[in-house]
N, C-alpha and C positions, 0 to 999 in steps of 0.2 A: 104232307111229310116234309120234315126239315132236317138238314144235316148240320151238326154243330162242331165247333172246334174251340178248345179252351186253352188259355195261356195263363199259367199261375206264377205268382211271385215276380212279375215284371217290375224292375226297379225304377219305375216312373210313377209319379203321383197320378191317382185316378182322375183328378180334376184336369190334368194335362191330356190324358188319354181320351177323355170324353169329348174334348174339342175335335179330335181327329175322327172319332166315331160318329159324331153328328154330321160330318161331311159326307159319309158313305151310306148312312142309314136309308134304306128304301131304294137305293140305286141298283142297277143290274151289275153283275160281277165285273164285266169288262170295263165299264165306266168307273166303278169304285177302284179297280186296279190302277187305271190311268190317273185318277185323282190322287191316290196315295203315292204314286211315283213322283208326282210334281209338288207335293206338299212338303215344305221345308220344316217339318216338326220332327223332334226326336222320336215321338211315338209312332210316326207313320211307317217306319221300317218294320218294327215287330208286328204292327197291325196288318201290313201287307202280307207278311209271311203267314199270319194266322188266317187271313182271308183266302190265300191260296190253299192252305190246308183244309179249310172248311169246304171249298169247291172240289178239292180231290176226294174228301170224304163223301160228298154228295154223288160224285160220279162213280166212284169204285164200290162204296158200300150200299148205296141206295139206288143205283142205276138211273140217276137223273140225267137229263140232257144239259150239258155244260153251257149251251147257248141260251137256255131259258132261265138260268139261275139269277136270283137277285138276293140282296142282303135283307133278310126279313126281320132280324133282330140283332142288336149288338149292345153290349153293356160293359162297363168297367166298374168293378166293385173294389172296395179297399181290402188289401191284404194286411199281413202283420207289419207293424212299424218297427224299423230298426232304430234304436235310441242311441244317440252319441252325445258326448259332452264337448263343449267349446269353452276353453279358458277365457275368462273376461277380466276386467280390471278389478283390483283390490281383492284378489283370491276368489272371486265368485266364479260360478260355473253355469253356463247357459246350455239348455238341452237343445239338441238338433234332432228333428224327427226325419228320418229318411223313409219316406212312404213307398209302399209297394202296391201293385194292382193285380187283380184277377180279371182277365178280359175274356169274354165269350162272344163268339160271332156265330149266328145261325143263318143258313141260306136255304131258300125254297125255290120251287119251280113256279113260273108264271103261267 
């Protein structure tokens, strides 16, 4: 049995979120929380909040022991891209893609 938590439309590129998720995949929740609190990445704060939510879902909805929880799966998938225009020289316009992510974290009992 695993408990999940989803975060949709996070305004950080999935490529940057995956770097943070790779740090915590397979670790127990206490260790993963400590890692995320010390990681100086922009994605670590929303991922920490999502991890706490997944742990709370496991404890409250599935009656799992919070001491035995570990991060069984985590992924960051691309969300919709917000397209913006940046003026450039000689009247040209360059497109700027502001990428979003859908992040999922699943925790299970050992």
